[in-house]
N, CA, C, O and the ligand as a Tripos MOL2 file, in Angstrom:
@<TRIPOS>MOLECULE
protein
  321   319    81     0     0
PROTEIN
NO_CHARGES

@<TRIPOS>ATOM
      1 N         136.6110   71.2790  101.1230 N.3       1 MET1
      2 CA        137.9100   71.5940  100.6060 C.3       1 MET1
      3 C         137.8850   73.0820   99.9650 C.2       1 MET1
      4 O         136.8380   73.5870   99.5600 O.2       1 MET1
      5 N         139.0790   73.7030   99.9160 N.am      2 LYS2
      6 CA        139.1170   74.9720   99.4020 C.3       2 LYS2
      7 C         139.7420   74.9590   97.9620 C.2       2 LYS2
      8 O         140.7480   74.3280   97.6370 O.2       2 LYS2
      9 N         139.0060   75.7330   97.1830 N.am      3 VAL3
     10 CA        139.3220   75.7370   95.7440 C.3       3 VAL3
     11 C         139.4440   77.1010   95.2020 C.2       3 VAL3
     12 O         138.8500   77.9840   95.8210 O.2       3 VAL3
     13 N         140.1270   77.4290   94.1300 N.am      4 LEU4
     14 CA        140.1430   78.6630   93.4870 C.3       4 LEU4
     15 C         139.3410   78.5910   92.2840 C.2       4 LEU4
     16 O         139.6070   77.7260   91.4500 O.2       4 LEU4
     17 N         138.3820   79.4080   92.1010 N.am      5 ILE5
     18 CA        137.5040   79.3310   90.8990 C.3       5 ILE5
     19 C         137.3510   80.8000   90.4410 C.2       5 ILE5
     20 O         137.7140   81.7600   91.1200 O.2       5 ILE5
     21 N         136.7370   80.8800   89.1340 N.am      6 THR6
     22 CA        136.3660   82.2780   88.6300 C.3       6 THR6
     23 C         134.9610   82.5210   89.0240 C.2       6 THR6
     24 O         134.1140   81.6370   89.1490 O.2       6 THR6
     25 N         134.7710   83.8430   89.2170 N.am      7 ASP7
     26 CA        133.4350   84.2500   89.4380 C.3       7 ASP7
     27 C         133.1370   85.3470   88.4670 C.2       7 ASP7
     28 O         133.6190   86.4770   88.5500 O.2       7 ASP7
     29 N         132.2850   84.9270   87.5130 N.am      8 ARG8
     30 CA        132.0910   85.7740   86.2990 C.3       8 ARG8
     31 C         130.7400   86.6440   86.4910 C.2       8 ARG8
     32 O         130.2880   87.3360   85.5790 O.2       8 ARG8
     33 N         130.1790   86.5460   87.6860 N.am      9 GLY9
     34 CA        128.9080   87.4360   88.0280 C.3       9 GLY9
     35 C         127.6800   86.8630   87.3450 C.2       9 GLY9
     36 O         127.6340   85.7100   86.9160 O.2       9 GLY9
     37 N         126.7570   87.6790   87.2760 N.am     10 HIS10
     38 CA        125.4130   87.0330   86.8600 C.3      10 HIS10
     39 C         124.8690   88.0110   85.7920 C.2      10 HIS10
     40 O         125.2420   89.1840   85.8300 O.2      10 HIS10
     41 N         124.0280   87.5980   84.8660 N.am     11 GLY11
     42 CA        123.3610   88.3830   83.9410 C.3      11 GLY11
     43 C         124.1800   89.0390   82.9170 C.2      11 GLY11
     44 O         125.0330   88.4490   82.2540 O.2      11 GLY11
     45 N         123.8740   90.3510   82.8080 N.am     12 THR12
     46 CA        124.6050   91.0480   81.7620 C.3      12 THR12
     47 C         125.8890   91.8610   82.2680 C.2      12 THR12
     48 O         126.6810   92.3800   81.4810 O.2      12 THR12
     49 N         126.0200   91.9200   83.7210 N.am     13 SER13
     50 CA        127.2020   92.6660   84.1070 C.3      13 SER13
     51 C         128.3370   91.7230   84.2150 C.2      13 SER13
     52 O         128.4320   90.8970   85.1240 O.2      13 SER13
     53 N         129.2260   91.8770   83.2240 N.am     14 TYR14
     54 CA        130.4370   91.0300   83.2010 C.3      14 TYR14
     55 C         131.4520   91.3690   84.2670 C.2      14 TYR14
     56 O         131.9060   92.5020   84.4260 O.2      14 TYR14
     57 N         131.7840   90.2900   85.0020 N.am     15 THR15
     58 CA        132.8030   90.4520   86.0270 C.3      15 THR15
     59 C         133.8380   89.4120   85.8670 C.2      15 THR15
     60 O         133.4710   88.3710   85.3220 O.2      15 THR15
     61 N         134.9980   89.5040   86.2250 N.am     16 PHE16
     62 CA        135.8660   88.3330   86.2230 C.3      16 PHE16
     63 C         136.7810   88.4680   87.3520 C.2      16 PHE16
     64 O         137.7300   89.2520   87.3200 O.2      16 PHE16
     65 N         136.4950   87.6650   88.4190 N.am     17 ASP17
     66 CA        137.2120   87.7000   89.7380 C.3      17 ASP17
     67 C         137.7700   86.1990   89.9300 C.2      17 ASP17
     68 O         137.0740   85.2550   89.5560 O.2      17 ASP17
     69 N         138.9180   86.0100   90.4640 N.am     18 ILE18
     70 CA        139.3550   84.7110   91.0850 C.3      18 ILE18
     71 C         139.0310   84.7730   92.4880 C.2      18 ILE18
     72 O         139.4630   85.6830   93.1960 O.2      18 ILE18
     73 N         138.2680   83.8210   92.9390 N.am     19 VAL19
     74 CA        137.8810   83.8530   94.2860 C.3      19 VAL19
     75 C         138.4090   82.3180   94.9080 C.2      19 VAL19
     76 O         138.4690   81.2940   94.2280 O.2      19 VAL19
     77 N         138.7350   82.4140   96.2160 N.am     20 GLU20
     78 CA        138.9200   81.2140   96.8910 C.3      20 GLU20
     79 C         137.7090   80.8350   97.7400 C.2      20 GLU20
     80 O         137.3250   81.6450   98.5840 O.2      20 GLU20
     81 N         137.0980   79.7090   97.5920 N.am     21 VAL21
     82 CA        135.9520   79.3130   98.2350 C.3      21 VAL21
     83 C         136.1300   77.9190   98.8320 C.2      21 VAL21
     84 O         136.8810   77.0560   98.3780 O.2      21 VAL21
     85 N         135.2270   77.7890  100.0730 N.am     22 GLU22
     86 CA        135.3430   76.4910  100.7080 C.3      22 GLU22
     87 C         134.0330   75.8170  100.3550 C.2      22 GLU22
     88 O         132.9580   76.4080  100.4590 O.2      22 GLU22
     89 N         134.1430   74.6120   99.9500 N.am     23 ILE23
     90 CA        132.9880   73.7770   99.6190 C.3      23 ILE23
     91 C         133.1640   72.3820  100.2190 C.2      23 ILE23
     92 O         134.2340   71.9570  100.6550 O.2      23 ILE23
     93 N         132.0870   71.7570  100.2000 N.am     24 ALA24
     94 CA        132.2380   70.2240  100.7170 C.3      24 ALA24
     95 C         133.0690   69.4550   99.7320 C.2      24 ALA24
     96 O         133.2020   69.8090   98.5600 O.2      24 ALA24
     97 N         133.6960   68.2480  100.3270 N.am     25 ASP25
     98 CA        134.3420   67.5160   99.5030 C.3      25 ASP25
     99 C         133.7520   66.2200   98.9450 C.2      25 ASP25
    100 O         134.3570   65.2350   98.5220 O.2      25 ASP25
    101 N         132.3220   66.4560   99.0460 N.am     26 THR26
    102 CA        131.4870   65.4440   98.3700 C.3      26 THR26
    103 C         130.6080   66.1280   97.1960 C.2      26 THR26
    104 O         130.3250   67.3260   97.1790 O.2      26 THR26
    105 N         130.2510   65.2590   96.2950 N.am     27 CYS27
    106 CA        129.4060   65.6890   95.2410 C.3      27 CYS27
    107 C         128.1130   66.1700   95.8420 C.2      27 CYS27
    108 O         127.5780   65.5500   96.7610 O.2      27 CYS27
    109 N         127.6120   67.2600   95.3330 N.am     28 GLN28
    110 CA        126.2780   67.8260   95.8120 C.3      28 GLN28
    111 C         125.1500   66.9100   95.2100 C.2      28 GLN28
    112 O         124.0710   66.8900   95.8030 O.2      28 GLN28
    113 N         125.3160   66.1570   94.0870 N.am     29 LYS29
    114 CA        124.2560   65.4920   93.4530 C.3      29 LYS29
    115 C         124.0120   64.1240   94.0520 C.2      29 LYS29
    116 O         122.8860   63.6960   94.3050 O.2      29 LYS29
    117 N         125.2450   63.4030   94.2810 N.am     30 CYS30
    118 CA        125.0170   62.0930   94.7660 C.3      30 CYS30
    119 C         125.7410   61.7340   96.1330 C.2      30 CYS30
    120 O         125.5760   60.6550   96.7030 O.2      30 CYS30
    121 N         126.5190   62.7000   96.5750 N.am     31 GLY31
    122 CA        127.0320   62.5890   97.9200 C.3      31 GLY31
    123 C         128.4190   61.7870   97.8420 C.2      31 GLY31
    124 O         129.1030   61.6220   98.8520 O.2      31 GLY31
    125 N         128.7970   61.2930   96.5650 N.am     32 GLY32
    126 CA        130.1110   60.5680   96.4730 C.3      32 GLY32
    127 C         131.2200   61.7200   96.5200 C.2      32 GLY32
    128 O         131.0170   62.9260   96.3830 O.2      32 GLY32
    129 N         132.4960   61.0420   96.7540 N.am     33 PRO33
    130 CA        133.6530   62.0210   96.9000 C.3      33 PRO33
    131 C         133.7650   62.8040   95.7000 C.2      33 PRO33
    132 O         133.3090   62.4220   94.6220 O.2      33 PRO33
    133 N         134.4010   63.9570   95.8790 N.am     34 ARG34
    134 CA        134.8060   64.8160   94.7010 C.3      34 ARG34
    135 C         136.1920   64.4360   94.3830 C.2      34 ARG34
    136 O         136.9170   63.8500   95.1870 O.2      34 ARG34
    137 N         136.5890   64.8230   93.0520 N.am     35 GLY35
    138 CA        137.9700   64.6180   92.7740 C.3      35 GLY35
    139 C         138.8830   65.5670   93.5800 C.2      35 GLY35
    140 O         138.5000   66.5040   94.2800 O.2      35 GLY35
    141 N         140.1430   65.1730   93.3680 N.am     36 THR36
    142 CA        141.3170   66.1110   93.9470 C.3      36 THR36
    143 C         141.4790   67.2790   93.0360 C.2      36 THR36
    144 O         141.6740   67.1210   91.8310 O.2      36 THR36
    145 N         141.3950   68.5020   93.6250 N.am     37 PRO37
    146 CA        141.5520   69.7440   92.6620 C.3      37 PRO37
    147 C         143.0270   69.7120   92.2760 C.2      37 PRO37
    148 O         143.9410   69.3560   93.0200 O.2      37 PRO37
    149 N         143.1390   70.1270   91.0320 N.am     38 THR38
    150 CA        144.6110   70.5410   90.5880 C.3      38 THR38
    151 C         144.4290   71.9920   90.0340 C.2      38 THR38
    152 O         143.4140   72.4730   89.5310 O.2      38 THR38
    153 N         145.7140   72.6110   90.2520 N.am     39 ARG39
    154 CA        145.7360   74.0080   89.9300 C.3      39 ARG39
    155 C         146.2410   74.1220   88.5120 C.2      39 ARG39
    156 O         147.2250   73.4880   88.1300 O.2      39 ARG39
    157 N         145.5120   74.9880   87.6920 N.am     40 ASN40
    158 CA        145.8980   75.0720   86.2760 C.3      40 ASN40
    159 C         146.0780   76.5850   86.0120 C.2      40 ASN40
    160 O         145.3870   77.4300   86.5810 O.2      40 ASN40
    161 N         147.0120   76.8670   85.1510 N.am     41 ARG41
    162 CA        147.3020   78.2170   84.6800 C.3      41 ARG41
    163 C         146.4850   78.5750   83.3860 C.2      41 ARG41
    164 O         146.6130   77.8270   82.4170 O.2      41 ARG41
    165 N         145.7240   79.5710   83.3080 N.am     42 TYR42
    166 CA        145.0760   80.0540   82.2200 C.3      42 TYR42
    167 C         145.5220   81.4620   81.6770 C.2      42 TYR42
    168 O         146.1660   82.2220   82.4000 O.2      42 TYR42
    169 N         145.2050   81.7610   80.5300 N.am     43 CYS43
    170 CA        145.4290   83.0420   79.9810 C.3      43 CYS43
    171 C         144.2640   83.6670   79.4300 C.2      43 CYS43
    172 O         143.6740   83.0190   78.5660 O.2      43 CYS43
    173 N         143.7790   84.8580   79.7650 N.am     44 GLU44
    174 CA        142.5900   85.5000   79.1640 C.3      44 GLU44
    175 C         142.9670   86.8530   79.0390 C.2      44 GLU44
    176 O         143.3820   87.5060   79.9970 O.2      44 GLU44
    177 N         142.8340   87.3270   77.8310 N.am     45 ASP45
    178 CA        143.1920   88.8290   77.4800 C.3      45 ASP45
    179 C         144.5020   89.2190   77.8770 C.2      45 ASP45
    180 O         144.7060   90.3400   78.3430 O.2      45 ASP45
    181 N         145.4570   88.3270   77.7190 N.am     46 GLY46
    182 CA        146.8560   88.4990   78.1140 C.3      46 GLY46
    183 C         147.2260   88.4230   79.6030 C.2      46 GLY46
    184 O         148.3730   88.6380   79.9960 O.2      46 GLY46
    185 N         146.1770   88.0990   80.4330 N.am     47 GLU47
    186 CA        146.3710   88.0890   81.9410 C.3      47 GLU47
    187 C         146.4180   86.5770   82.2310 C.2      47 GLU47
    188 O         145.5690   85.8120   81.7750 O.2      47 GLU47
    189 N         147.4120   86.1860   82.9830 N.am     48 PHE48
    190 CA        147.4870   84.9410   83.4920 C.3      48 PHE48
    191 C         146.9470   84.7760   84.8630 C.2      48 PHE48
    192 O         147.1410   85.6140   85.7440 O.2      48 PHE48
    193 N         146.2210   83.6110   85.0440 N.am     49 TYR49
    194 CA        145.5320   83.3370   86.1790 C.3      49 TYR49
    195 C         145.5820   81.8770   86.4610 C.2      49 TYR49
    196 O         145.8690   81.0800   85.5690 O.2      49 TYR49
    197 N         145.2800   81.4630   87.8090 N.am     50 TYR50
    198 CA        145.2660   80.1560   88.1910 C.3      50 TYR50
    199 C         143.7950   79.7990   88.7880 C.2      50 TYR50
    200 O         143.1950   80.5530   89.5530 O.2      50 TYR50
    201 N         143.3330   78.6370   88.3670 N.am     51 VAL51
    202 CA        142.0740   78.1630   88.9170 C.3      51 VAL51
    203 C         142.2940   76.7710   89.0850 C.2      51 VAL51
    204 O         143.1810   76.1630   88.4850 O.2      51 VAL51
    205 N         141.3600   76.1600   90.0360 N.am     52 ASP52
    206 CA        141.4350   74.7020   90.1230 C.3      52 ASP52
    207 C         140.3570   73.9250   89.3200 C.2      52 ASP52
    208 O         139.2560   74.4250   89.0910 O.2      52 ASP52
    209 N         140.6880   72.7660   88.9280 N.am     53 ASN53
    210 CA        139.7560   71.9430   88.3200 C.3      53 ASN53
    211 C         139.8600   70.6560   88.9200 C.2      53 ASN53
    212 O         140.9410   70.2400   89.3370 O.2      53 ASN53
    213 N         138.7610   69.9720   88.9940 N.am     54 TRP54
    214 CA        138.6150   68.7490   89.4560 C.3      54 TRP54
    215 C         137.6050   67.8340   88.7410 C.2      54 TRP54
    216 O         136.5690   68.3120   88.2780 O.2      54 TRP54
    217 N         137.8850   66.5550   88.6480 N.am     55 THR55
    218 CA        136.9120   65.6370   87.9810 C.3      55 THR55
    219 C         136.4550   64.6740   89.1820 C.2      55 THR55
    220 O         137.2360   64.0710   89.9190 O.2      55 THR55
    221 N         135.0880   64.6380   89.2490 N.am     56 ASN56
    222 CA        134.5630   63.6720   90.1770 C.3      56 ASN56
    223 C         134.4920   62.1990   89.7280 C.2      56 ASN56
    224 O         134.1010   61.8940   88.6010 O.2      56 ASN56
    225 N         134.8450   61.3870   90.5570 N.am     57 PRO57
    226 CA        134.8620   59.9490   90.1560 C.3      57 PRO57
    227 C         133.4300   59.5310   89.6860 C.2      57 PRO57
    228 O         133.2750   58.6560   88.8340 O.2      57 PRO57
    229 N         132.3170   60.2400   90.3200 N.am     58 CYS58
    230 CA        130.9920   59.6630   89.9730 C.3      58 CYS58
    231 C         130.4920   60.2320   88.6500 C.2      58 CYS58
    232 O         129.4360   59.8350   88.1550 O.2      58 CYS58
    233 N         131.2850   61.2010   88.0590 N.am     59 GLY59
    234 CA        130.8930   61.6360   86.6340 C.3      59 GLY59
    235 C         130.1410   62.8610   86.7170 C.2      59 GLY59
    236 O         129.9560   63.4610   85.6590 O.2      59 GLY59
    237 N         129.6350   63.3810   87.8710 N.am     60 HIS60
    238 CA        128.8670   64.6370   87.9050 C.3      60 HIS60
    239 C         129.8830   65.8110   87.7050 C.2      60 HIS60
    240 O         131.0170   65.8170   88.1850 O.2      60 HIS60
    241 N         129.3170   66.8450   86.9080 N.am     61 VAL61
    242 CA        130.2280   67.9830   86.6900 C.3      61 VAL61
    243 C         129.8870   69.0200   87.6140 C.2      61 VAL61
    244 O         128.7130   69.3840   87.6650 O.2      61 VAL61
    245 N         130.7810   69.5660   88.3810 N.am     62 ASP62
    246 CA        130.6470   70.7630   89.1670 C.3      62 ASP62
    247 C         130.8700   72.0330   88.3100 C.2      62 ASP62
    248 O         131.9660   72.3520   87.8480 O.2      62 ASP62
    249 N         129.7350   72.7160   88.1470 N.am     63 ARG63
    250 CA        129.9960   74.0710   87.4020 C.3      63 ARG63
    251 C         130.3510   75.0540   88.3690 C.2      63 ARG63
    252 O         129.9190   74.9690   89.5180 O.2      63 ARG63
    253 N         131.1210   76.0030   87.9970 N.am     64 TYR64
    254 CA        131.6280   77.0210   88.8560 C.3      64 TYR64
    255 C         130.4020   77.7390   89.4550 C.2      64 TYR64
    256 O         130.3620   77.9900   90.6600 O.2      64 TYR64
    257 N         129.4130   78.0660   88.6230 N.am     65 LEU65
    258 CA        128.3170   78.7450   89.1140 C.3      65 LEU65
    259 C         127.5830   78.0350   90.3360 C.2      65 LEU65
    260 O         127.1330   78.6880   91.2780 O.2      65 LEU65
    261 N         127.5010   76.7310   90.2550 N.am     66 ASP66
    262 CA        127.0060   75.9350   91.2890 C.3      66 ASP66
    263 C         127.9040   75.9780   92.5260 C.2      66 ASP66
    264 O         127.4370   76.1470   93.6530 O.2      66 ASP66
    265 N         129.2660   75.8130   92.2690 N.am     67 VAL67
    266 CA        130.1280   75.7990   93.4170 C.3      67 VAL67
    267 C         130.0980   77.1700   94.0340 C.2      67 VAL67
    268 O         130.2360   77.1900   95.2570 O.2      67 VAL67
    269 N         129.9430   78.3180   93.4160 N.am     68 LEU68
    270 CA        129.7970   79.5910   94.0650 C.3      68 LEU68
    271 C         128.5190   79.6380   94.8500 C.2      68 LEU68
    272 O         128.5250   80.1750   95.9580 O.2      68 LEU68
    273 N         127.5260   79.1620   94.4010 N.am     69 ARG69
    274 CA        126.3000   79.2240   95.1640 C.3      69 ARG69
    275 C         126.3030   78.2560   96.4730 C.2      69 ARG69
    276 O         125.7030   78.5000   97.5200 O.2      69 ARG69
    277 N         127.0750   77.1440   96.2110 N.am     70 GLU70
    278 CA        127.2580   76.1660   97.3520 C.3      70 GLU70
    279 C         128.0370   76.9970   98.4670 C.2      70 GLU70
    280 O         127.6440   77.0520   99.6320 O.2      70 GLU70
    281 N         129.1680   77.6290   97.9990 N.am     71 ALA71
    282 CA        129.9440   78.3020   98.9150 C.3      71 ALA71
    283 C         129.3840   79.2860   99.7940 C.2      71 ALA71
    284 O         129.6460   79.4140  100.9890 O.2      71 ALA71
    285 N         128.5650   79.9920   99.0830 N.am     72 LYS72
    286 CA        127.7130   81.2560   99.7850 C.3      72 LYS72
    287 C         126.7410   80.6260  100.6310 C.2      72 LYS72
    288 O         126.3890   81.1860  101.6700 O.2      72 LYS72
    289 N         126.2000   79.3400  100.2340 N.am     73 ALA73
    290 CA        125.2020   78.8250  101.1400 C.3      73 ALA73
    291 C         125.8580   78.1740  102.4570 C.2      73 ALA73
    292 O         125.2420   78.0590  103.5170 O.2      73 ALA73
    293 N         127.0970   77.7910  102.2670 N.am     74 LEU74
    294 CA        127.9180   77.2760  103.2900 C.3      74 LEU74
    295 C         128.1960   78.3650  104.5180 C.2      74 LEU74
    296 O         128.1760   78.1310  105.7260 O.2      74 LEU74
    297 N         128.4480   79.5660  103.8740 N.am     75 LYS75
    298 CA        128.8010   80.7310  104.6810 C.3      75 LYS75
    299 C         127.4960   81.3920  105.2920 C.2      75 LYS75
    300 O         127.5680   82.2250  106.1960 O.2      75 LYS75
    301 N         126.3360   80.9810  104.7580 N.am     76 GLY76
    302 CA        125.1920   81.4740  105.3600 C.3      76 GLY76
    303 C         124.6880   82.6350  104.6940 C.2      76 GLY76
    304 O         123.7320   83.2480  105.1690 O.2      76 GLY76
    305 N         125.3530   83.0570  103.4360 N.am     77 GLU77
    306 CA        124.9310   84.2140  102.7640 C.3      77 GLU77
    307 C         123.6780   84.0300  101.9920 C.2      77 GLU77
    308 O         122.9250   84.9840  101.7930 O.2      77 GLU77
    309 N         123.4150   82.7810  101.5290 N.am     78 ILE78
    310 CA        122.2120   82.6000  100.7730 C.3      78 ILE78
    311 C         121.5940   81.1780  101.2800 C.2      78 ILE78
    312 O         122.2510   80.3500  101.9110 O.2      78 ILE78
    313 N         120.4200   81.0450  100.9570 N.am     79 HIS79
    314 CA        119.9030   79.6910  101.3520 C.3      79 HIS79
    315 C         120.0900   78.7870  100.0960 C.2      79 HIS79
    316 O         119.8680   79.2540   98.9800 O.2      79 HIS79
    317 N         120.4710   77.5770  100.2550 N.am     80 ALA80
    318 CA        120.6960   76.7450   99.0360 C.3      80 ALA80
    319 C         119.3600   76.2370   98.3330 C.2      80 ALA80
    320 O         119.4210   75.5430   97.3180 O.2      80 ALA80
    321 ZN        127.8610   62.6060   91.8560 Zn       81 ZN81
@<TRIPOS>BOND
     1     1     2 1
     2     2     3 1
     3     3     4 2
     4     3     5 am
     5     5     6 1
     6     6     7 1
     7     7     8 2
     8     7     9 am
     9     9    10 1
    10    10    11 1
    11    11    12 2
    12    11    13 am
    13    13    14 1
    14    14    15 1
    15    15    16 2
    16    15    17 am
    17    17    18 1
    18    18    19 1
    19    19    20 2
    20    19    21 am
    21    21    22 1
    22    22    23 1
    23    23    24 2
    24    23    25 am
    25    25    26 1
    26    26    27 1
    27    27    28 2
    28    27    29 am
    29    29    30 1
    30    30    31 1
    31    31    32 2
    32    31    33 am
    33    33    34 1
    34    34    35 1
    35    35    36 2
    36    35    37 am
    37    37    38 1
    38    38    39 1
    39    39    40 2
    40    39    41 am
    41    41    42 1
    42    42    43 1
    43    43    44 2
    44    43    45 am
    45    45    46 1
    46    46    47 1
    47    47    48 2
    48    47    49 am
    49    49    50 1
    50    50    51 1
    51    51    52 2
    52    51    53 am
    53    53    54 1
    54    54    55 1
    55    55    56 2
    56    55    57 am
    57    57    58 1
    58    58    59 1
    59    59    60 2
    60    59    61 am
    61    61    62 1
    62    62    63 1
    63    63    64 2
    64    63    65 am
    65    65    66 1
    66    66    67 1
    67    67    68 2
    68    67    69 am
    69    69    70 1
    70    70    71 1
    71    71    72 2
    72    71    73 am
    73    73    74 1
    74    74    75 1
    75    75    76 2
    76    75    77 am
    77    77    78 1
    78    78    79 1
    79    79    80 2
    80    79    81 am
    81    81    82 1
    82    82    83 1
    83    83    84 2
    84    83    85 am
    85    85    86 1
    86    86    87 1
    87    87    88 2
    88    87    89 am
    89    89    90 1
    90    90    91 1
    91    91    92 2
    92    91    93 am
    93    93    94 1
    94    94    95 1
    95    95    96 2
    96    95    97 am
    97    97    98 1
    98    98    99 1
    99    99   100 2
   100    99   101 am
   101   101   102 1
   102   102   103 1
   103   103   104 2
   104   103   105 am
   105   105   106 1
   106   106   107 1
   107   107   108 2
   108   107   109 am
   109   109   110 1
   110   110   111 1
   111   111   112 2
   112   111   113 am
   113   113   114 1
   114   114   115 1
   115   115   116 2
   116   115   117 am
   117   117   118 1
   118   118   119 1
   119   119   120 2
   120   119   121 am
   121   121   122 1
   122   122   123 1
   123   123   124 2
   124   123   125 am
   125   125   126 1
   126   126   127 1
   127   127   128 2
   128   127   129 am
   129   129   130 1
   130   130   131 1
   131   131   132 2
   132   131   133 am
   133   133   134 1
   134   134   135 1
   135   135   136 2
   136   135   137 am
   137   137   138 1
   138   138   139 1
   139   139   140 2
   140   139   141 am
   141   141   142 1
   142   142   143 1
   143   143   144 2
   144   143   145 am
   145   145   146 1
   146   146   147 1
   147   147   148 2
   148   147   149 am
   149   149   150 1
   150   150   151 1
   151   151   152 2
   152   151   153 am
   153   153   154 1
   154   154   155 1
   155   155   156 2
   156   155   157 am
   157   157   158 1
   158   158   159 1
   159   159   160 2
   160   159   161 am
   161   161   162 1
   162   162   163 1
   163   163   164 2
   164   163   165 am
   165   165   166 1
   166   166   167 1
   167   167   168 2
   168   167   169 am
   169   169   170 1
   170   170   171 1
   171   171   172 2
   172   171   173 am
   173   173   174 1
   174   174   175 1
   175   175   176 2
   176   175   177 am
   177   177   178 1
   178   178   179 1
   179   179   180 2
   180   179   181 am
   181   181   182 1
   182   182   183 1
   183   183   184 2
   184   183   185 am
   185   185   186 1
   186   186   187 1
   187   187   188 2
   188   187   189 am
   189   189   190 1
   190   190   191 1
   191   191   192 2
   192   191   193 am
   193   193   194 1
   194   194   195 1
   195   195   196 2
   196   195   197 am
   197   197   198 1
   198   198   199 1
   199   199   200 2
   200   199   201 am
   201   201   202 1
   202   202   203 1
   203   203   204 2
   204   203   205 am
   205   205   206 1
   206   206   207 1
   207   207   208 2
   208   207   209 am
   209   209   210 1
   210   210   211 1
   211   211   212 2
   212   211   213 am
   213   213   214 1
   214   214   215 1
   215   215   216 2
   216   215   217 am
   217   217   218 1
   218   218   219 1
   219   219   220 2
   220   219   221 am
   221   221   222 1
   222   222   223 1
   223   223   224 2
   224   223   225 am
   225   225   226 1
   226   226   227 1
   227   227   228 2
   228   227   229 am
   229   229   230 1
   230   230   231 1
   231   231   232 2
   232   231   233 am
   233   233   234 1
   234   234   235 1
   235   235   236 2
   236   235   237 am
   237   237   238 1
   238   238   239 1
   239   239   240 2
   240   239   241 am
   241   241   242 1
   242   242   243 1
   243   243   244 2
   244   243   245 am
   245   245   246 1
   246   246   247 1
   247   247   248 2
   248   247   249 am
   249   249   250 1
   250   250   251 1
   251   251   252 2
   252   251   253 am
   253   253   254 1
   254   254   255 1
   255   255   256 2
   256   255   257 am
   257   257   258 1
   258   258   259 1
   259   259   260 2
   260   259   261 am
   261   261   262 1
   262   262   263 1
   263   263   264 2
   264   263   265 am
   265   265   266 1
   266   266   267 1
   267   267   268 2
   268   267   269 am
   269   269   270 1
   270   270   271 1
   271   271   272 2
   272   271   273 am
   273   273   274 1
   274   274   275 1
   275   275   276 2
   276   275   277 am
   277   277   278 1
   278   278   279 1
   279   279   280 2
   280   279   281 am
   281   281   282 1
   282   282   283 1
   283   283   284 2
   284   283   285 am
   285   285   286 1
   286   286   287 1
   287   287   288 2
   288   287   289 am
   289   289   290 1
   290   290   291 1
   291   291   292 2
   292   291   293 am
   293   293   294 1
   294   294   295 1
   295   295   296 2
   296   295   297 am
   297   297   298 1
   298   298   299 1
   299   299   300 2
   300   299   301 am
   301   301   302 1
   302   302   303 1
   303   303   304 2
   304   303   305 am
   305   305   306 1
   306   306   307 1
   307   307   308 2
   308   307   309 am
   309   309   310 1
   310   310   311 1
   311   311   312 2
   312   311   313 am
   313   313   314 1
   314   314   315 1
   315   315   316 2
   316   315   317 am
   317   317   318 1
   318   318   319 1
   319   319   320 2
@<TRIPOS>SUBSTRUCTURE
     1 MET1         2 RESIDUE 1 A MET
     2 LYS2         6 RESIDUE 1 A LYS
     3 VAL3        10 RESIDUE 1 A VAL
     4 LEU4        14 RESIDUE 1 A LEU
     5 ILE5        18 RESIDUE 1 A ILE
     6 THR6        22 RESIDUE 1 A THR
     7 ASP7        26 RESIDUE 1 A ASP
     8 ARG8        30 RESIDUE 1 A ARG
     9 GLY9        34 RESIDUE 1 A GLY
    10 HIS10       38 RESIDUE 1 A HIS
    11 GLY11       42 RESIDUE 1 A GLY
    12 THR12       46 RESIDUE 1 A THR
    13 SER13       50 RESIDUE 1 A SER
    14 TYR14       54 RESIDUE 1 A TYR
    15 THR15       58 RESIDUE 1 A THR
    16 PHE16       62 RESIDUE 1 A PHE
    17 ASP17       66 RESIDUE 1 A ASP
    18 ILE18       70 RESIDUE 1 A ILE
    19 VAL19       74 RESIDUE 1 A VAL
    20 GLU20       78 RESIDUE 1 A GLU
    21 VAL21       82 RESIDUE 1 A VAL
    22 GLU22       86 RESIDUE 1 A GLU
    23 ILE23       90 RESIDUE 1 A ILE
    24 ALA24       94 RESIDUE 1 A ALA
    25 ASP25       98 RESIDUE 1 A ASP
    26 THR26      102 RESIDUE 1 A THR
    27 CYS27      106 RESIDUE 1 A CYS
    28 GLN28      110 RESIDUE 1 A GLN
    29 LYS29      114 RESIDUE 1 A LYS
    30 CYS30      118 RESIDUE 1 A CYS
    31 GLY31      122 RESIDUE 1 A GLY
    32 GLY32      126 RESIDUE 1 A GLY
    33 PRO33      130 RESIDUE 1 A PRO
    34 ARG34      134 RESIDUE 1 A ARG
    35 GLY35      138 RESIDUE 1 A GLY
    36 THR36      142 RESIDUE 1 A THR
    37 PRO37      146 RESIDUE 1 A PRO
    38 THR38      150 RESIDUE 1 A THR
    39 ARG39      154 RESIDUE 1 A ARG
    40 ASN40      158 RESIDUE 1 A ASN
    41 ARG41      162 RESIDUE 1 A ARG
    42 TYR42      166 RESIDUE 1 A TYR
    43 CYS43      170 RESIDUE 1 A CYS
    44 GLU44      174 RESIDUE 1 A GLU
    45 ASP45      178 RESIDUE 1 A ASP
    46 GLY46      182 RESIDUE 1 A GLY
    47 GLU47      186 RESIDUE 1 A GLU
    48 PHE48      190 RESIDUE 1 A PHE
    49 TYR49      194 RESIDUE 1 A TYR
    50 TYR50      198 RESIDUE 1 A TYR
    51 VAL51      202 RESIDUE 1 A VAL
    52 ASP52      206 RESIDUE 1 A ASP
    53 ASN53      210 RESIDUE 1 A ASN
    54 TRP54      214 RESIDUE 1 A TRP
    55 THR55      218 RESIDUE 1 A THR
    56 ASN56      222 RESIDUE 1 A ASN
    57 PRO57      226 RESIDUE 1 A PRO
    58 CYS58      230 RESIDUE 1 A CYS
    59 GLY59      234 RESIDUE 1 A GLY
    60 HIS60      238 RESIDUE 1 A HIS
    61 VAL61      242 RESIDUE 1 A VAL
    62 ASP62      246 RESIDUE 1 A ASP
    63 ARG63      250 RESIDUE 1 A ARG
    64 TYR64      254 RESIDUE 1 A TYR
    65 LEU65      258 RESIDUE 1 A LEU
    66 ASP66      262 RESIDUE 1 A ASP
    67 VAL67      266 RESIDUE 1 A VAL
    68 LEU68      270 RESIDUE 1 A LEU
    69 ARG69      274 RESIDUE 1 A ARG
    70 GLU70      278 RESIDUE 1 A GLU
    71 ALA71      282 RESIDUE 1 A ALA
    72 LYS72      286 RESIDUE 1 A LYS
    73 ALA73      290 RESIDUE 1 A ALA
    74 LEU74      294 RESIDUE 1 A LEU
    75 LYS75      298 RESIDUE 1 A LYS
    76 GLY76      302 RESIDUE 1 A GLY
    77 GLU77      306 RESIDUE 1 A GLU
    78 ILE78      310 RESIDUE 1 A ILE
    79 HIS79      314 RESIDUE 1 A HIS
    80 ALA80      318 RESIDUE 1 A ALA
    81 ZN81       321 GROUP 0 **** ****
C-alpha cells in the first residue's frame, strides 16, 4: 500500500519532509493485515500538511521510522 508519512531524518540533523512510500499491506511483526490508512491534516509551525495514519487490527504500532526503513528495503536501497 502507498502511504504519506513524515521523514524527520536521523540523529541531530533535523529535517521535515512529507514522502509517499510503498510498503507491504501486512504487519511486519506478525504478518497480519495492516489497518486502512486515513489521511489527516496537521499543522506544524504554521504549515499545514497531510499524512496517513492507520491502526493495525493486531495491535502492533508501525512507527514512521520503521515504515521508512521498510520502504527503502523494498526498493532495494538498504537491507532490512
Ligand atoms: Zn502485528
